[in-house]
C-alpha positions in Angstrom: 21.0 -1.1 4.2 23.0 -3.8 2.5 26.8 -3.8 2.2 29.6 -2.3 4.2 28.7 0.4 6.7 31.3 3.1 7.3 31.5 5.4 10.2 33.9 7.6 12.2 32.8 7.4 15.8 31.9 3.8 16.7 35.0 2.9 18.7 33.7 5.1 21.5 30.5 3.0 21.8 30.3 0.5 24.7 26.9 -1.1 23.9 26.7 -4.6 22.5 23.5 -4.0 20.5 22.2 -0.7 19.2 20.7 1.1 16.2 22.1 4.0 14.2 20.1 7.2 13.5 19.2 5.5 10.2 18.0 2.4 12.0 20.8 0.1 11.0 21.3 -2.5 13.7 24.8 -2.9 15.0 26.3 -5.6 17.3 29.6 -5.6 19.0 32.4 -8.1 18.3 31.8 -9.5 21.8 28.1 -10.1 21.1 28.9 -11.5 17.7 31.3 -14.0 19.3 28.8 -15.0 22.0 26.1 -15.6 19.3 28.5 -17.7 17.3 29.4 -19.8 20.3 25.7 -20.4 20.9 25.4 -21.4 17.3 23.0 -18.6 16.4 22.8 -18.5 12.6 23.8 -15.0 11.6 24.0 -15.3 7.8 26.7 -13.2 6.3 27.4 -10.2 8.5 29.8 -7.4 7.4 32.3 -5.8 9.7 31.9 -2.0 10.0 34.7 0.1 8.6 35.9 3.6 9.4 36.5 6.1 6.7 40.1 4.9 6.4 38.9 1.4 5.6 40.0 0.0 8.9 37.8 -2.7 10.5 36.1 -1.7 13.7 35.0 -4.2 16.4 31.3 -4.1 15.3 29.1 -5.9 12.8 26.2 -4.7 10.7 23.2 -6.9 11.6 21.7 -7.1 8.1 19.8 -9.8 6.2 18.1 -10.1 2.9 15.5 -12.4 4.5 12.1 -10.7 4.6 8.9 -12.0 6.0 5.8 -11.9 3.8 3.4 -9.0 4.4 1.5 -9.3 7.7 -2.2 -10.2 7.1 -3.3 -8.2 10.2 -1.5 -5.3 11.8 -2.7 -4.1 15.2 -1.1 -1.1 17.0 0.3 0.4 13.9 -0.9 3.6 12.2 -0.4 4.2 8.4 0.4 7.7 7.2 1.9 9.1 4.0 2.3 5.6 2.6 3.9 5.1 -0.9 0.9 4.5 -3.2 2.9 2.1 -5.3 4.7 -0.3 -2.9 2.7 0.3 0.2 5.7 -0.9 2.3 6.5 2.4 4.2 4.4 4.7 6.3 3.9 2.5 9.3 4.1 4.1 12.7 3.5 2.9 16.2 0.1 4.0 17.4 0.4 6.7 20.1 -2.2 8.0 22.5 -1.4 11.6 23.3 -2.3 13.2 26.6 -4.1 16.5 26.7 -1.9 19.5 26.4 -0.6 20.8 29.7 -1.2 17.5 31.5 1.5 15.6 33.2 0.3 12.3 31.7 2.9 10.8 29.4 2.2 9.8 25.8 1.4 6.1 25.6 2.8 4.1 22.7 0.7 1.0 22.0 2.3 -2.4 21.5 1.8 -3.9 18.1 0.7 -7.3 16.9 1.7 -8.6 13.5 -0.3 -11.6 12.3 0.8 -13.9 9.5 -0.7 -16.6 7.5 1.4 -19.8 7.7 4.4 -19.4 5.5 7.5 -21.3 4.6 9.7 -21.2 7.8 12.7 -22.4 5.8 13.9 -18.9 5.6 15.0 -19.3 9.2 17.3 -22.2 8.2 19.7 -19.5 6.8 19.6 -17.1 9.8 18.0 -16.7 13.2 16.7 -13.2 12.2 14.9 -11.6 9.4 13.0 -8.3 8.7 9.4 -7.5 8.3 8.0 -6.6 4.9 6.4 -3.5 6.5 8.8 -0.5 6.9 8.5 1.9 9.8 8.5 5.6 9.0 8.6 7.4 5.7 11.0 7.2 2.9 12.5 10.4 1.5 13.7 9.6 -2.0 14.9 13.0 -3.0 17.4 15.2 -1.1 16.0 18.7 -0.7 16.7 21.4 1.9 17.7 19.8 5.1 16.3 16.4 4.0 18.7 13.7 2.9 17.7 10.5 1.1 16.5 8.1 3.7 14.5 4.9 3.5 11.9 3.7 5.9 13.3 0.6 7.8 11.7 -2.7 8.6 11.4 -4.2 12.0 13.9 -6.8 13.1 12.5 -10.3 13.8 14.6 -12.7 15.8 14.2 -16.4 16.6 13.4 -17.5 20.1 17.0 -18.8 20.4 18.4 -15.4 19.4 16.1 -13.6 21.9 16.9 -15.9 24.8 20.6 -15.3 24.3 20.1 -11.5 24.3 18.1 -11.8 27.5 20.7 -14.2 29.1 23.4 -11.6 28.3 21.2 -8.9 29.7 21.5 -6.7 26.6 19.7 -3.5 27.6 17.4 -1.3 25.6 15.6 -4.0 23.7 11.9 -4.6 23.6 10.3 -7.8 22.1 6.9 -8.2 20.5 5.7 -11.6 19.5 4.6 -12.2 15.9 1.5 -14.4 15.5 1.1 -17.0 12.9 -2.7 -17.7 12.5 
């Protein structure tokens, strides 16, 4: 989602990095300042506002930088994809245990492979998004369904990743993208 995010409840959040229910990525002011000190290129991030237009101590981690479509996608399942754009409908592949067993569902890791591409996009920011969007888009509100767009995966540079690890930011998982 591009532009200014508005919310009512973020001041009670103590995490430095998290995603909203709509998969917008949010970073705290503390993490923002740490990333800036380490000279991580963040592009143009917007502060998050409450509904009274008061700035909150959080930033919306958003970028217009998008990787090209992956040439090979392992560990992803495609369902209900838009027949025109073919960007949405990607889901993690899951292996379900037999009903009644105590074996947990296993989510497979994914591998995204790319042909060599112009890496200059990372001169603008140390993060970008995948072309592929996870989940389904609901373009018309009906019943209990609101308009919602499938969201891309966040891709961060090695520098960005190492700082998140150094700061021990919890709840993050990293998968390496592969350039063939």
